[in-house]
SERO-4910 file (N, C-alpha, C, O; in steps of 0.05 Angstrom, whole numbers):
BEGIN
 pado doro    nc1    nc2    nc3   cac1   cac2   cac3    cc1    cc2    cc3    oc1    oc2    oc3
  Met    A     16    -24      0      0      0      0     17     25      0     10     45    -12
  Arg    A     40     24     14     58     48     14     68     53    -14     71     77    -22
  Leu    A     74     32    -29     84     36    -56     63     49    -74     68     68    -89
  Ile    A     38     39    -71     16     51    -87     11     80    -79      7     97    -96
  Gly    A     13     86    -53      9    113    -44     31    132    -54     25    154    -63
  Ala    A     56    122    -54     78    138    -64     74    143    -94     80    165   -104
  Leu    A     65    123   -108     61    125   -137     39    146   -143     42    163   -161
  Leu    A     17    145   -127     -5    164   -131      6    192   -126      0    211   -142
  Gly    A     21    196   -105     31    222    -98     49    233   -120     48    257   -127
  Gln    A     66    216   -132     84    225   -153     68    232   -178     74    252   -191
  Leu    A     49    215   -185     33    221   -209     16    247   -206     13    262   -225
  Arg    A      6    251   -182     -9    275   -176      9    300   -179      2    320   -191
  Thr    A     33    297   -167     52    320   -168     60    325   -197     62    349   -205
  Asn    A     65    304   -212     72    307   -241     50    322   -256     56    337   -275
  Ala    A     25    318   -247      3    331   -261     -3    359   -250    -22    372   -257
  His    A     15    368   -231     12    395   -219    -15    398   -206    -28    419   -209
  Met    A    -23    378   -191    -49    379   -178    -45    375   -148    -29    358   -139
  Thr    A    -60    390   -131    -58    387   -102    -76    364    -93    -93    355   -108
  Gln    A    -71    356    -68    -88    335    -57   -117    345    -55   -136    330    -60
  Arg    A   -121    370    -48   -148    381    -46   -162    381    -73   -186    374    -75
  Thr    A   -148    389    -94   -160    390   -121   -168    361   -130   -190    357   -141
  Leu    A   -150    342   -126   -156    315   -134   -180    304   -117   -197    290   -128
  Ala    A   -180    310    -92   -202    301    -75   -229    313    -85   -249    299    -85
  Glu    A   -229    338    -92   -253    351   -102   -262    338   -128   -286    334   -133
  Arg    A   -243    331   -146   -250    318   -171   -262    290   -166   -279    280   -181
  Leu    A   -253    277   -144   -262    250   -138   -286    250   -119   -298    229   -114
  Cys    A   -294    274   -109   -316    277    -90   -310    261    -64   -328    248    -54
  Val    A   -286    263    -54   -278    251    -29   -265    273    -12   -259    295    -21
  His    A   -259    266     14   -246    285     31   -216    286     24   -204    267     15
  Glu    A   -204    309     29   -176    313     24   -160    293     41   -139    283     32
  Glu    A   -169    287     65   -155    269     83   -154    241     71   -135    226     76
  Thr    A   -174    233     55   -174    207     42   -150    205     23   -135    185     23
  Ile    A   -145    226      7   -122    226    -11    -96    225      5    -77    211     -2
  Ala    A    -95    241     26    -70    242     42    -65    214     55    -42    205     55
  Ser    A    -86    201     64    -82    175     77    -72    154     57    -56    137     63
  Ile    A    -83    155     32    -74    136     11    -45    141      5    -29    122      2
  Glu    A    -38    166      1    -10    173     -6     10    166     16     33    160     10
  Gln    A      1    167     41     18    160     63     18    130     69     32    121     88
  Gly    A      3    115     53      2     86     57    -15     76     80    -12     54     89
  Arg    A    -33     94     90    -50     86    113    -77     76    104    -92     66    120
  Arg    A    -83     79     78   -108     70     67   -104     59     39    -88     71     24
  Ser    A   -118     38     32   -115     26      5   -129     43    -16   -149     56    -10
  Leu    A   -117     44    -39   -130     56    -63   -147     34    -75   -136     15    -86
  Leu    A   -174     37    -74   -192     17    -85   -192     17   -115   -187     38   -127
  Pro    A   -197     -5   -128   -196     -7   -157   -213     14   -172   -203     26   -191
  Asp    A   -237     19   -163   -255     38   -176   -242     66   -175   -243     81   -195
  Met    A   -232     74   -151   -220    100   -149   -194    102   -165   -188    123   -177
  Ala    A   -179     80   -166   -154     80   -183   -161     85   -212   -147    101   -225
  Asp    A   -183     74   -221   -191     78   -249   -199    108   -253   -192    120   -274
  Gln    A   -212    119   -234   -220    147   -236   -196    166   -236   -194    185   -251
  Val    A   -177    160   -218   -153    176   -217   -137    174   -243   -126    194   -253
  Asp    A   -136    150   -255   -122    146   -280   -134    165   -302   -120    176   -318
  Leu    A   -161    167   -301   -174    185   -321   -168    214   -316   -163    229   -334
  Ile    A   -169    222   -290   -164    250   -283   -136    258   -289   -131    280   -299
  Leu    A   -117    240   -282    -88    247   -285    -77    238   -312    -54    243   -318
  Thr    A    -94    225   -328    -86    215   -354    -61    199   -352    -41    205   -365
  Thr    A    -61    178   -336    -38    161   -331    -37    136   -349    -19    120   -348
  Gly    A    -58    133   -366    -58    110   -383    -64     84   -369    -56     62   -379
  Gly    A    -78     85   -347    -86     61   -332    -64     50   -314    -67     28   -304
  Leu    A    -43     66   -309    -21     57   -292    -29     49   -264    -22     28   -254
  Leu    A    -45     66   -251    -53     60   -223    -71     36   -222    -69     19   -204
  Gly    A    -90     34   -241   -108     10   -242    -92    -16   -243    -99    -35   -229
  Val    A    -72    -16   -260    -55    -40   -263    -40    -45   -237    -38    -68   -228
  Ala    A    -29    -24   -225    -13    -27   -201    -30    -38   -178    -22    -56   -163
  Val    A    -55    -27   -175    -72    -36   -153    -81    -65   -157    -83    -81   -138
  Ala    A    -85    -73   -182    -94   -100   -188    -72   -121   -182    -78   -144   -179
  His    A    -47   -112   -180    -25   -130   -175    -11   -126   -148     12   -133   -145
  Val    A    -25   -113   -129    -13   -109   -103    -10   -137    -90    -30   -151    -88
  Pro    A     13   -144    -80     17   -170    -67      0   -173    -42     -3   -154    -27
  Thr    A    -11   -196    -38    -28   -201    -14    -12   -196     11    -24   -186     31
  Tyr    A     14   -202     12     29   -199     36     32   -170     45     39   -164     68
  Asp    A     25   -151     27     27   -123     34      1   -113     47      0    -91     56
  Lys    A    -19   -131     49    -44   -123     60    -52   -138     86    -64   -126    103
  Tyr    A    -45   -163     88    -56   -180    109    -34   -194    125    -12   -198    115
  Pro    A    -40   -202    150    -21   -218    166    -13   -243    151    -29   -254    135
  Val    A     11   -253    155     22   -276    141      3   -300    144     -2   -314    125
  Trp    A     -8   -304    168    -24   -328    173    -51   -327    159    -65   -347    158
  Ala    A    -59   -303    150    -86   -301    136    -84   -298    106   -104   -298     93
  Gln    A    -59   -296     96    -56   -290     67    -69   -311     49    -83   -303     30
  Glu    A    -64   -336     54    -74   -357     36   -104   -357     36   -117   -359     15
  Phe    A   -116   -354     60   -145   -354     61   -157   -331     46   -176   -334     31
  Val    A   -146   -307     49   -156   -283     36   -155   -286      6   -174   -278     -8
  Glu    A   -133   -297     -4   -131   -301    -33   -153   -320    -43   -165   -316    -64
  Leu    A   -158   -342    -28   -178   -361    -35   -206   -348    -33   -224   -354    -49
  Glu    A   -210   -332    -12   -236   -319     -8   -244   -301    -31   -267   -301    -39
  Gln    A   -224   -287    -43   -230   -268    -64   -239   -281    -90   -254   -269   -106
  Ser    A   -231   -306    -94   -239   -321   -118   -260   -342   -113   -268   -356   -131
  Ala    A   -269   -344    -88   -288   -366    -80   -315   -363    -95   -323   -341   -102
  Ile    A   -327   -386   -101   -354   -385   -113   -376   -387    -91   -399   -381    -96
  Ser    A   -368   -397    -67   -387   -397    -45   -372   -394    -19   -350   -404    -15
  Leu    A   -385   -380      0   -374   -376     27   -397   -381     47   -420   -373     43
  Ser    A   -390   -394     69   -409   -399     90   -395   -392    117   -374   -404    123
  Ser    A   -406   -374    132   -392   -364    156   -410   -365    180   -432   -355    180
  Phe    A   -399   -377    202   -413   -376    228   -397   -358    246   -372   -362    248
  Glu    A   -410   -340    260   -395   -322    279   -411   -317    304   -435   -311    303
  Asn    A   -398   -321    327   -411   -317    352   -395   -298    371   -401   -296    395
  Gln    A   -376   -283    358   -360   -265    374   -362   -236    364   -366   -218    380
  Val    A   -358   -232    338   -360   -206    326   -374   -209    299   -378   -231    289
  Ile    A   -382   -186    288   -394   -187    261   -373   -197    241   -350   -189    243
  Pro    A   -380   -215    223   -360   -224    203   -347   -201    188   -360   -181    182
  Gly    A   -321   -204    183   -306   -182    171   -317   -172    145   -316   -149    139
  Leu    A   -329   -190    129   -340   -183    103   -365   -165    106   -374   -153     86
  Leu    A   -376   -164    130   -400   -148    135   -396   -124    153   -415   -110    160
  Gln    A   -371   -120    161   -366    -98    181   -366    -71    168   -357    -67    145
  Thr    A   -375    -51    183   -372    -23    174   -344    -14    182   -330    -27    197
  Gln    A   -336      9    171   -309     19    177   -306     25    207   -286     19    218
  Asp    A   -326     37    219   -324     45    247   -324     20    265   -311     19    286
  Tyr    A   -340      0    258   -341    -25    273   -314    -39    272   -303    -48    292
  Ala    A   -302    -40    247   -276    -52    244   -255    -38    261   -238    -50    273
  Arg    A   -257    -11    261   -238      5    277   -240     -2    307   -220     -5    321
  Ala    A   -265     -5    316   -269    -12    344   -258    -39    351   -246    -43    372
  Thr    A   -260    -59    333   -249    -85    338   -219    -84    339   -206    -97    356
  Phe    A   -206    -70    320   -177    -68    320   -166    -54    344   -143    -58    352
  Arg    A   -182    -36    355   -172    -21    379   -173    -38    404   -164    -30    425
  Thr    A   -183    -63    402   -183    -81    425   -158    -99    425   -154   -114    443
  Cys    A   -142    -97    404   -118   -114    401    -98   -110    424    -94    -87    433
  Ile    A    -86   -132    432    -65   -131    453    -41   -147    442    -44   -170    435
  Pro    A    -17   -134    439    -11   -106    446    -26    -87    428    -34    -94    405
  Ala    A    -29    -62    437    -44    -42    422    -30    -36    395     -6    -35    393
  Leu    A    -47    -31    375    -37    -23    348    -35      7    347    -50     22    360
  Ser    A    -16     17    330    -14     45    325    -38     54    308    -50     37    295
  Glu    A    -44     79    308    -66     89    292    -61     83    262    -80     77    247
  Asp    A    -37     85    253    -30     79    225    -35     50    219    -46     44    198
  Asp    A    -27     32    237    -32      4    233    -62     -3    233    -71    -19    217
  Ile    A    -76     11    250   -105      6    251   -118     14    224   -135      0    213
  Glu    A   -110     37    214   -121     47    188   -113     28    165   -130     23    147
  Leu    A    -89     17    166    -81     -2    145    -98    -27    146   -106    -37    126
  Arg    A   -104    -37    170   -120    -61    173   -149    -56    166   -162    -74    154
  Ile    A   -159    -33    172   -186    -26    164   -188    -26    134   -207    -37    122
  Ser    A   -169    -13    121   -169    -11     92   -169    -39     79   -183    -45     60
  Ala    A   -152    -57     90   -150    -84     79   -176    -99     83   -185   -114     66
  Arg    A   -188    -95    106   -214   -109    112   -236    -99     93   -251   -115     82
  Leu    A   -237    -73     88   -257    -63     69   -251    -72     41   -270    -77     25
  Asp    A   -226    -75     34   -219    -85      7   -230   -113      4   -240   -120    -18
  Arg    A   -229   -129     24   -239   -157     22   -268   -158     15   -278   -177      2
  Gln    A   -283   -137     23   -312   -138     19   -320   -135    -10   -343   -138    -17
  Asn    A   -300   -129    -27   -306   -128    -56   -317   -155    -66   -331   -155    -87
  Val    A   -311   -177    -52   -320   -203    -61   -351   -204    -62   -362   -219    -77
  Leu    A   -364   -188    -45   -393   -188    -44   -405   -170    -66   -430   -169    -69
  His    A   -388   -156    -81   -398   -138   -101   -387   -144   -129   -386   -127   -146
  Arg    A   -379   -169   -133   -369   -177   -159   -391   -177   -180   -414   -179   -174
  Lys    A   -382   -175   -205   -402   -177   -227   -417   -203   -227   -441   -204   -231
  Val    A   -402   -225   -221   -415   -251   -217   -415   -255   -187   -394   -263   -176
  Pro    A   -438   -251   -173   -439   -252   -144   -430   -279   -133   -436   -300   -143
  Val    A   -415   -277   -111   -409   -301    -95   -435   -309    -80   -451   -292    -73
  Thr    A   -438   -335    -76   -460   -344    -59   -450   -344    -30   -433   -360    -23
  Ala    A   -460   -326    -14   -450   -322     13   -472   -325     34   -492   -312     33
  Ser    A   -466   -343     53   -485   -348     74   -472   -341    101   -449   -349    106
  Phe    A   -487   -326    118   -476   -319    144   -496   -326    166   -520   -320    164
  Val    A   -487   -340    186   -503   -345    210   -489   -330    233   -466   -336    239
  Ile    A   -503   -311    245   -491   -293    265   -507   -296    291   -531   -294    291
  Ala    A   -493   -301    313   -506   -303    339   -518   -276    346   -505   -255    343
  Glu    A   -543   -277    356   -556   -252    363   -541   -236    384   -543   -212    385
  Ala    A   -527   -250    402   -511   -237    423   -491   -217    411   -485   -197    423
  Val    A   -481   -223    387   -462   -205    374   -476   -179    367   -464   -158    369
  Leu    A   -501   -181    358   -516   -157    350   -524   -140    374   -528   -116    372
  Leu    A   -525   -153    398   -533   -138    422   -510   -128    437   -513   -113    457
  Ser    A   -486   -135    429   -462   -125    443   -458    -95    436   -472    -85    418
  Asn    A   -441    -82    450   -438    -53    447   -410    -45    438   -399    -25    446
  Ile    A   -399    -61    420   -372    -55    410   -371    -29    396   -386    -24    376
  Gly    A   -354    -11    405   -352     15    392   -372     36    402   -371     59    395
  Gly    A   -391     27    419   -411     45    429   -438     42    414   -439     29    394
  Ser    A   -458     55    425   -485     51    414   -488     61    385   -502     48    369
  Lys    A   -475     83    378   -478     94    351   -465     75    331   -477     70    310
  Val    A   -441     65    337   -427     47    319   -443     21    316   -446     10    294
  Thr    A   -453     11    338   -469    -14    338   -494    -11    321   -500    -28    305
  Arg    A   -508     11    324   -533     16    309   -527     18    279   -541      6    263
  Glu    A   -506     32    272   -499     35    244   -490      8    232   -495      2    209
  Gln    A   -478     -9    249   -470    -36    240   -495    -53    234   -496    -67    214
  Val    A   -514    -51    252   -539    -66    247   -553    -56    222   -564    -72    207
  Arg    A   -553    -30    219   -565    -18    195   -551    -28    169   -564    -33    149
  His    A   -525    -30    171   -509    -40    148   -517    -69    142   -519    -77    119
  Leu    A   -520    -85    163   -528   -113    159   -555   -114    145   -560   -130    127
  Arg    A   -573    -96    153   -600    -95    140   -597    -89    110   -612    -99     94
  Thr    A   -577    -72    103   -572    -66     75   -560    -90     60   -567    -96     38
  Cys    A   -542   -103     74   -528   -126     62   -547   -149     55   -541   -165     37
  Val    A   -568   -151     70   -588   -172     65   -598   -171     36   -605   -192     25
  Asp    A   -598   -148     24   -609   -145     -3   -588   -148    -25   -594   -146    -49
  Leu    A   -563   -154    -17   -542   -159    -38   -547   -185    -52   -556   -204    -40
  Pro    A   -543   -186    -78   -546   -211    -94   -529   -233    -82   -505   -229    -78
  Gly    A   -541   -256    -78   -525   -279    -69   -520   -281    -39   -509   -300    -30
  Val    A   -528   -260    -24   -522   -259      5   -547   -267     21   -569   -258     16
  Cys    A   -542   -285     41   -563   -293     60   -552   -290     88   -531   -300     94
  Ile    A   -566   -275    104   -558   -271    132   -580   -282    150   -603   -276    148
  Gln    A   -571   -300    169   -589   -312    188   -579   -306    216   -555   -305    221
  Ile    A   -598   -303    235   -591   -297    262   -597   -321    280   -619   -332    279
  Met    A   -578   -328    296   -582   -349    316   -594   -336    341   -580   -320    354
  Pro    A   -619   -342    348   -633   -328    369   -618   -330    396   -605   -350    402
  Leu    A   -620   -309    411   -607   -308    437   -618   -329    456   -604   -339    474
  Asp    A   -643   -336    453   -656   -355    471   -653   -384    462   -667   -402    473
  Ser    A   -636   -389    442   -632   -417    434   -620   -433    457   -600   -425    469
  Glu    A   -632   -455    463   -622   -472    485   -596   -486    478   -580   -493    495
  Ser    A   -592   -491    452   -568   -505    443   -566   -501    413   -586   -498    399
  His    A   -541   -501    403   -537   -501    374   -510   -513    368   -494   -519    386
  Ala    A   -505   -518    342   -481   -533    333   -456   -517    332   -435   -527    324
  Gly    A   -457   -491    340   -433   -474    337   -420   -466    363   -405   -447    364
  Leu    A   -425   -481    384   -414   -474    411   -384   -476    412   -371   -465    429
  Ser    A   -372   -490    393   -342   -493    392   -329   -468    380   -304   -466    382
  Gly    A   -344   -450    369   -332   -426    359   -337   -421    329   -348   -437    315
  Pro    A   -328   -397    319   -332   -389    292   -316   -405    272   -295   -417    278
  Phe    A   -326   -406    247   -311   -419    225   -323   -410    199   -345   -400    198
  Val    A   -308   -415    177   -316   -408    150   -312   -432    132   -292   -445    133
  Leu    A   -332   -437    115   -329   -457     94   -327   -442     67   -339   -421     63
  Leu    A   -311   -454     50   -305   -440     24   -303   -460      2   -292   -482      5
  Glu    A   -315   -452    -21   -312   -469    -45   -298   -454    -67   -305   -431    -74
  Thr    A   -276   -465    -77   -260   -452    -98   -273   -456   -125   -291   -472   -128
  Pro    A   -263   -441   -145   -274   -444   -172   -272   -472   -184   -288   -480   -201
  Asp    A   -252   -488   -174   -249   -515   -184   -263   -535   -165   -258   -559   -165
  His    A   -281   -524   -148   -299   -539   -130   -284   -554   -108   -293   -574    -98
  Gln    A   -261   -543   -100   -248   -554    -76   -261   -543    -51   -267   -519    -50
  Gln    A   -267   -560    -32   -280   -551     -7   -260   -547     15   -244   -565     21
  Leu    A   -260   -524     27   -240   -517     48   -255   -506     72   -278   -497     70
  Ala    A   -242   -506     95   -252   -495    120   -230   -478    133   -207   -484    130
  Tyr    A   -239   -457    147   -219   -439    159   -230   -429    186   -253   -424    189
  Phe    A   -212   -428    205   -219   -415    231   -194   -403    243   -172   -412    238
  Glu    A   -198   -383    260   -176   -368    273   -176   -375    303   -197   -379    315
  Ala    A   -152   -375    314   -148   -379    342   -137   -353    354   -134   -333    340
  Gln    A   -129   -354    380   -118   -330    393    -93   -320    378    -88   -296    375
  Val    A    -77   -339    369    -53   -333    354    -52   -351    329    -50   -375    331
  Gly    A    -55   -338    305    -54   -354    281    -81   -364    272   -102   -356    282
  Ser    A    -81   -382    253   -106   -393    241   -101   -420    229    -78   -430    228
  His    A   -122   -433    221   -120   -460    209   -137   -461    184   -161   -454    184
  Leu    A   -125   -469    162   -139   -473    137   -139   -503    132   -118   -516    129
  Leu    A   -163   -515    131   -166   -544    130   -175   -553    102   -193   -540     90
  Ser    A   -163   -574     92   -171   -585     66   -177   -614     68   -188   -626     49
  Ala    A   -170   -627     90   -176   -655     94   -206   -660     92   -221   -648    107
  Pro    A   -215   -678     74   -244   -682     70   -259   -688     96   -282   -678     99
  Asp    A   -248   -704    114   -262   -710    138   -267   -686    156   -288   -682    167
  Asp    A   -246   -668    157   -249   -644    174   -269   -625    162   -286   -614    176
  Val    A   -267   -621    136   -286   -602    122   -314   -613    123   -333   -598    127
  Ser    A   -317   -639    120   -344   -651    121   -357   -647    149   -381   -641    151
  Leu    A   -341   -650    170   -351   -646    197   -362   -618    201   -384   -614    211
  Leu    A   -347   -598    192   -355   -570    195   -379   -564    176   -396   -547    183
  Ala    A   -380   -577    153   -402   -573    135   -428   -583    147   -449   -571    145
  Lys    A   -426   -606    161   -449   -617    175   -459   -598    197   -482   -593    201
  Lys    A   -439   -587    212   -446   -568    233   -460   -543    221   -479   -533    232
  Tyr    A   -449   -534    199   -461   -510    187   -490   -515    177   -507   -498    180
  Gly    A   -494   -539    166   -521   -546    158   -540   -546    181   -563   -537    179
  Met    A   -531   -556    204   -548   -555    228   -553   -527    238   -575   -520    246
  Leu    A   -532   -510    236   -535   -483    245   -556   -468    229   -571   -452    240
  Arg    A   -557   -473    203   -576   -459    186   -605   -467    193   -623   -451    191
  Thr    A   -608   -492    201   -635   -501    209   -643   -491    237   -666   -488    243
  Gln    A   -623   -487    254   -628   -478    281   -631   -447    283   -644   -437    302
  Ala    A   -621   -433    264   -622   -404    264   -650   -395    253   -664   -410    241
  Leu    A   -656   -369    257   -680   -358    244   -676   -359    214   -654   -356    204
  Asn    A   -698   -363    199   -695   -363    170   -689   -334    160   -690   -315    176
  Ala    A   -684   -331    134   -676   -305    124   -697   -284    128   -690   -261    135
  Lys    A   -722   -291    125   -744   -271    128   -746   -262    157   -748   -239    162
  Asp    A   -746   -282    175   -748   -275    204   -723   -260    213   -725   -243    231
  Ser    A   -700   -266    202   -675   -252    209   -677   -223    200   -668   -205    215
  Arg    A   -688   -218    177   -691   -191    167   -710   -175    187   -704   -152    194
  Cys    A   -731   -188    195   -749   -176    214   -736   -170    241   -741   -149    253
  Arg    A   -718   -188    249   -704   -184    274   -686   -160    272   -683   -144    291
  Leu    A   -672   -156    250   -655   -133    246   -672   -107    246   -664    -87    258
  Gln    A   -695   -108    234   -713    -85    234   -723    -79    262   -725    -55    269
  Gln    A   -728    -99    278   -736    -95    306   -713    -82    322   -719    -64    338
  Leu    A   -689    -90    317   -666    -78    331   -663    -49    324   -652    -33    340
  Leu    A   -671    -42    300   -669    -14    290   -694      2    297   -695     26    292
  Gly    A   -714    -12    310   -738      2    317   -756      8    293   -772     27    294
  Glu    A   -754     -8    272   -770     -3    248   -796    -19    247   -812    -16    229
  Thr    A   -800    -36    267   -826    -51    268   -836    -50    296   -858    -61    302
***
């Protein structure tokens, strides 16, 4: 990201344009341009294409952004999973601790990163937020991924980041429900038992139909490909979907949390 930021700064300077002028042309805040040039925020593909047109760079930034190495964005232990996630044809995620990263708002992501021990610097937090938001592009592809999420209701009732952040996060979930290919289900708080008590996990299907499973621990993560292991978690996820509220009732529950019903 630092390389992309430096490249943007040089191209902007070559075009005799200030950060403020470029920001105005892009309809973004000046601070957004400054953050990108300082390597604290990723330059997203759509914006890279717009900048290429404004600065008449011949598509240079778009090509550079498309080929940013994964290791420049994510922790080493998550790199392989993130690469697979971006090309996946289906994703299934169970979460009972925080909102899944693919569905997080910027402020909610910031709140989660601020809980890290040891504490992260503000620059590191912004870099991680940017990388997390970049990952969410998988939900907006031209050919939509089939994405299923089962989220424990306790996560929605927690107060991570404060009431304003939490409310906006729930509102964002309500919006994500309408994305093509996306299904969000809520595991009711009053469930006496369910198949996810052992913790969060993700199932993933690659374009060549390889079935994988992924979960994170306190330190590091595990990417599973052994058929027996993946099959076990697939069975658990199937049970979770039957134990959770269906999509329609989950939508209603989100509306209730927002006071819309």
